[in-house]
C-alpha positions as CSV (number, residue, x, y, z in Angstrom):
1,M,81.1,-16.6,7.9
2,Q,83.6,-19.1,9.2
3,Y,82.0,-21.1,12.1
4,Y,84.0,-23.3,14.8
5,L,82.7,-25.3,17.7
6,K,84.5,-27.4,20.3
7,E,83.2,-29.4,23.3
8,P,85.4,-29.1,26.6
9,A,88.0,-31.6,26.6
10,L,88.4,-32.1,30.4
11,P,85.7,-33.8,31.7
12,A,85.4,-31.6,34.6
13,L,84.8,-28.6,32.7
14,S,81.8,-29.8,31.4
15,Y,79.7,-29.8,34.6
16,F,80.0,-25.7,33.7
17,I,81.0,-25.1,30.3
18,K,78.6,-26.5,26.9
19,N,81.0,-25.5,24.1
20,F,83.5,-22.9,22.7
21,W,82.5,-21.5,19.7
22,S,84.0,-18.7,17.2
23,F,83.0,-16.7,14.2
24,E,85.0,-15.1,11.5
25,N,84.3,-13.1,8.6
26,D,86.7,-10.1,6.7
27,D,83.6,-9.5,4.5
28,P,82.3,-6.2,5.6
29,T,78.5,-6.8,4.3
30,I,75.9,-6.1,6.8
31,I,74.4,-8.7,7.7
32,E,71.1,-9.2,10.1
33,E,70.9,-12.2,12.0
34,K,68.0,-13.5,14.1
35,I,68.6,-15.5,17.6
36,I,66.2,-18.0,19.2
37,P,66.0,-18.6,22.5
38,D,68.5,-21.9,23.1
39,G,68.7,-22.5,27.0
40,Y,72.4,-21.2,27.8
41,P,73.7,-18.3,28.8
42,E,77.2,-16.9,27.6
43,L,79.8,-14.9,28.1
44,I,80.7,-13.3,24.6
45,F,84.2,-11.4,23.5
46,H,84.5,-9.3,20.3
47,Y,88.0,-8.9,18.8
48,K,87.2,-7.1,15.5
49,D,84.2,-4.8,14.6
50,P,81.2,-4.0,17.1
51,Y,77.4,-5.8,16.8
52,Q,74.6,-3.7,17.2
53,I,71.6,-5.5,19.1
54,N,68.2,-5.0,18.6
55,I,66.5,-6.8,21.8
56,K,64.2,-4.2,23.0
57,G,63.1,-2.8,19.6
58,H,65.4,-0.5,18.6
59,W,69.2,-0.8,17.5
60,E,72.2,-0.7,20.1
61,L,76.2,-0.5,19.9
62,Q,77.2,-3.6,21.8
63,A,80.5,-3.3,24.4
64,N,83.0,-6.1,23.2
65,Y,83.1,-8.1,26.1
66,L,79.4,-9.5,27.1
67,I,77.0,-11.6,29.3
68,A,74.3,-13.1,27.6
69,G,71.5,-14.3,30.3
70,Q,68.3,-16.3,29.3
71,I,66.2,-15.5,26.3
72,R,62.3,-15.7,26.3
73,N,62.0,-14.5,22.4
74,H,64.3,-13.9,19.5
75,F,66.0,-11.1,18.8
76,H,68.4,-9.4,15.9
77,L,71.9,-8.8,15.2
78,K,73.9,-7.3,13.1
79,N,77.6,-6.4,12.0
80,T,79.3,-3.1,11.7
81,G,81.8,-4.8,9.4
82,S,84.3,-7.4,9.8
83,T,83.4,-10.4,12.5
84,G,85.7,-11.7,15.0
85,I,83.8,-13.4,18.2
86,F,84.6,-15.9,20.7
87,G,82.2,-17.2,22.7
88,I,81.7,-19.6,26.1
89,K,78.7,-21.1,26.1
90,M,78.1,-22.0,29.9
91,Q,75.7,-24.5,31.5
92,P,72.5,-22.9,32.7
93,T,73.7,-22.5,36.3
94,A,77.5,-21.9,35.6
95,L,77.4,-18.1,36.1
96,Q,75.6,-17.9,39.0
97,E,77.9,-20.5,40.4
98,L,81.3,-19.5,39.4
99,F,80.5,-15.9,39.9
100,G,77.7,-15.7,42.1
101,L,75.3,-13.6,39.6
102,E,71.7,-13.6,39.6
103,M,70.8,-14.7,36.7
104,D,67.2,-13.1,36.8
105,T,68.7,-9.8,36.6
106,Y,70.4,-11.2,32.9
107,T,67.3,-12.7,31.3
108,D,66.3,-10.7,28.3
109,Q,69.3,-9.0,28.6
110,V,73.0,-8.5,26.8
111,F,74.8,-6.8,29.0
112,P,78.5,-5.2,29.1
113,F,81.2,-7.3,31.6
114,S,80.9,-5.1,34.9
115,E,84.0,-3.9,36.2
116,K,84.4,-6.4,38.8
117,I,83.8,-9.5,36.3
118,K,86.5,-7.4,33.9
119,T,88.8,-7.3,36.1
120,L,88.7,-10.9,37.5
121,L,88.6,-12.3,33.8
122,Q,91.4,-10.0,32.5
123,S,93.5,-13.2,31.7
124,L,90.5,-14.9,30.0
125,I,89.8,-11.4,28.1
126,S,93.3,-11.3,26.7
127,I,93.3,-15.2,25.3
128,A,90.2,-14.8,23.8
129,I,90.8,-11.8,21.8
130,S,94.3,-12.9,20.8
131,S,95.1,-13.6,17.6
132,N,95.8,-17.2,18.5
133,T,94.0,-19.9,16.4
134,F,90.5,-21.0,17.6
135,D,92.3,-24.3,19.3
136,N,94.8,-22.7,20.9
137,K,92.6,-20.4,22.7
138,V,90.1,-22.9,23.8
139,A,93.3,-25.0,25.0
140,S,94.8,-22.1,27.2
141,I,91.2,-20.6,28.6
142,E,90.2,-24.4,29.6
143,S,93.6,-24.1,31.5
144,W,92.4,-21.1,32.8
145,F,88.8,-22.4,34.2
146,E,90.6,-25.7,35.4
147,Q,92.9,-23.1,37.8
148,F,90.1,-20.8,38.4
149,I,87.7,-23.4,39.9
150,Q,90.4,-25.1,41.8
151,K,91.1,-21.9,43.8
152,T,87.8,-20.4,44.1
153,P,85.2,-21.7,46.7
154,F,81.9,-22.3,44.9
155,K,79.0,-24.6,45.9
156,K,76.9,-26.5,44.0
157,N,73.5,-24.8,43.2
158,A,70.9,-27.9,44.1
159,I,68.9,-26.8,40.7
160,H,71.9,-28.2,38.5
161,P,70.7,-31.8,38.4
162,L,67.4,-30.9,37.8
163,V,68.4,-28.7,34.9
164,S,70.3,-31.7,33.7
165,K,67.4,-33.7,34.1
166,I,65.0,-31.4,31.3
167,I,67.8,-31.2,29.0
168,A,68.6,-35.3,29.1
169,S,64.7,-35.5,28.5
170,K,64.8,-33.1,25.7
171,G,62.1,-31.3,27.8
172,L,59.6,-34.0,28.2
173,I,59.3,-33.9,31.9
174,T,56.8,-32.0,34.2
175,V,57.5,-29.7,36.7
176,N,55.6,-31.7,39.4
177,E,58.1,-34.3,38.4
178,L,61.0,-31.8,39.4
179,K,59.1,-30.9,42.2
180,L,58.8,-34.1,43.5
181,E,62.6,-35.2,42.6
182,A,63.9,-31.4,44.5
183,G,61.3,-32.0,47.8
184,I,60.0,-28.2,47.7
185,S,56.9,-26.5,46.4
186,E,56.4,-25.3,42.9
187,R,56.7,-21.9,44.3
188,S,60.4,-22.1,45.8
189,L,61.1,-24.3,42.9
190,E,60.2,-21.1,40.4
191,R,62.5,-19.1,42.6
192,R,65.3,-21.1,42.6
193,F,64.8,-21.6,38.9
194,K,64.7,-17.9,38.3
195,T,67.6,-17.0,40.4
196,A,69.9,-19.3,39.7
197,V,68.9,-20.2,35.4
198,G,67.3,-16.8,34.9
199,I,63.8,-18.3,34.3
200,S,60.9,-20.0,35.7
201,G,61.7,-24.3,35.3
202,Q,58.3,-24.4,33.4
203,L,59.6,-22.1,31.1
204,Y,63.0,-23.7,30.1
205,I,61.0,-27.4,29.8
206,K,59.4,-25.3,27.0
207,I,62.8,-23.9,25.3
208,I,64.7,-27.4,25.5
209,R,61.5,-28.9,24.1
210,F,61.8,-25.9,21.3
211,S,65.2,-26.7,20.8
212,H,64.7,-30.4,19.6
213,I,62.5,-29.3,16.8
214,F,65.9,-28.3,15.0
215,K,67.6,-31.7,15.2
216,T,64.1,-33.3,15.2
217,V,63.3,-31.4,11.6
218,K,66.9,-32.9,10.1
219,E,65.4,-36.6,10.3
220,H,61.7,-36.4,9.7
221,S,59.7,-34.3,6.9
222,K,56.3,-34.6,8.1
223,W,55.3,-31.7,10.6
224,A,52.8,-34.2,12.1
225,D,55.8,-36.4,13.5
226,V,58.4,-33.9,14.3
227,A,55.1,-32.1,16.7
228,Y,54.6,-35.9,18.2
229,L,58.2,-37.0,18.6
230,C,58.9,-33.8,20.5
231,G,56.0,-34.1,22.8
232,Y,53.5,-31.9,21.4
233,Y,49.9,-32.2,21.7
234,D,49.1,-31.4,18.4
235,Q,50.2,-30.2,15.0
236,S,48.8,-26.9,16.0
237,H,50.5,-26.6,19.6
238,F,53.4,-27.5,17.7
239,I,52.6,-24.5,15.4
240,K,52.0,-22.1,18.2
241,N,55.1,-22.7,20.3
242,F,58.0,-22.4,17.3
243,K,56.3,-19.1,16.3
244,E,56.5,-17.9,20.2
245,F,60.1,-18.5,19.9
246,T,61.1,-17.7,16.3
247,G,58.6,-15.4,15.2
248,E,58.0,-17.7,12.0
249,N,55.6,-20.5,11.3
250,P,58.0,-23.6,10.9
251,S,56.9,-24.0,6.9
252,A,58.4,-20.6,6.3
253,Y,61.7,-21.2,8.9
254,G,64.9,-21.4,7.0
255,F,66.5,-24.6,8.9
256,D,69.0,-25.1,6.3
257,K,70.2,-21.6,5.8
258,K,73.9,-21.1,7.5
259,T,73.0,-18.8,10.0
260,M,74.1,-18.6,13.9
261,A,71.2,-19.8,15.3
262,N,70.7,-22.7,13.3
263,F,74.5,-23.2,14.1
264,F,73.6,-23.3,17.8
265,L,71.0,-25.3,17.7
266,V,72.1,-28.2,15.4
267,P,75.7,-28.1,15.9
268,P,77.9,-29.4,13.4
269,K,79.8,-32.4,14.2
270,E,83.8,-31.7,15.3
């Protein structure tokens, strides 16, 4: 499998887009991949053979163009032949801000593009599934987004800066701190988070703190140190949280394996 990753070159796009990525593999051998929460929704474009997904306890064939919302647990994917996927990992509130999507309807879901979204993103689709190189696709898609943002009226969501605080703190922040920052009640905060992000602020904090484990493990070999540095009360709390999102104990998880999940949680340097 060939992996590609690139962050937006245009600073204005970083508000909406975390990164662009692609997977390519002409080997049709079936490989099952576990996908785990990382806190970001995605636009996904298949340009070779489709994938199957098991997110509800059974396998289903995926469509070619997909919106992936926030996930609260792990799920599985497997190829049906050769792999060609281009993805855009969006910032947590971006799909709501740009396209008016209510993100709680996408939670734990990977939906095909609606006809409205497919029509709106037709030029984007053409670029993503083209035979151009990864870098050329990224440059063209950045240009598309730049023009789209300039001509499309949108309102920045008030939840966006709160999400940025969670990410910057590596999940070491409380809902109470967010509530005080926003000047709203905890119930209002939760409602707004679910609409803009897809999950509650408390769960989002939990996912971001969890995601920080993967980078910390690269620098520290003792689980007690990892647990402490990632803000867990104790090692048992750390293990329970890790197993909740991956289905495995950290000692059994393959942190060094070349998998889709590890690629996203510990991206290689460009």
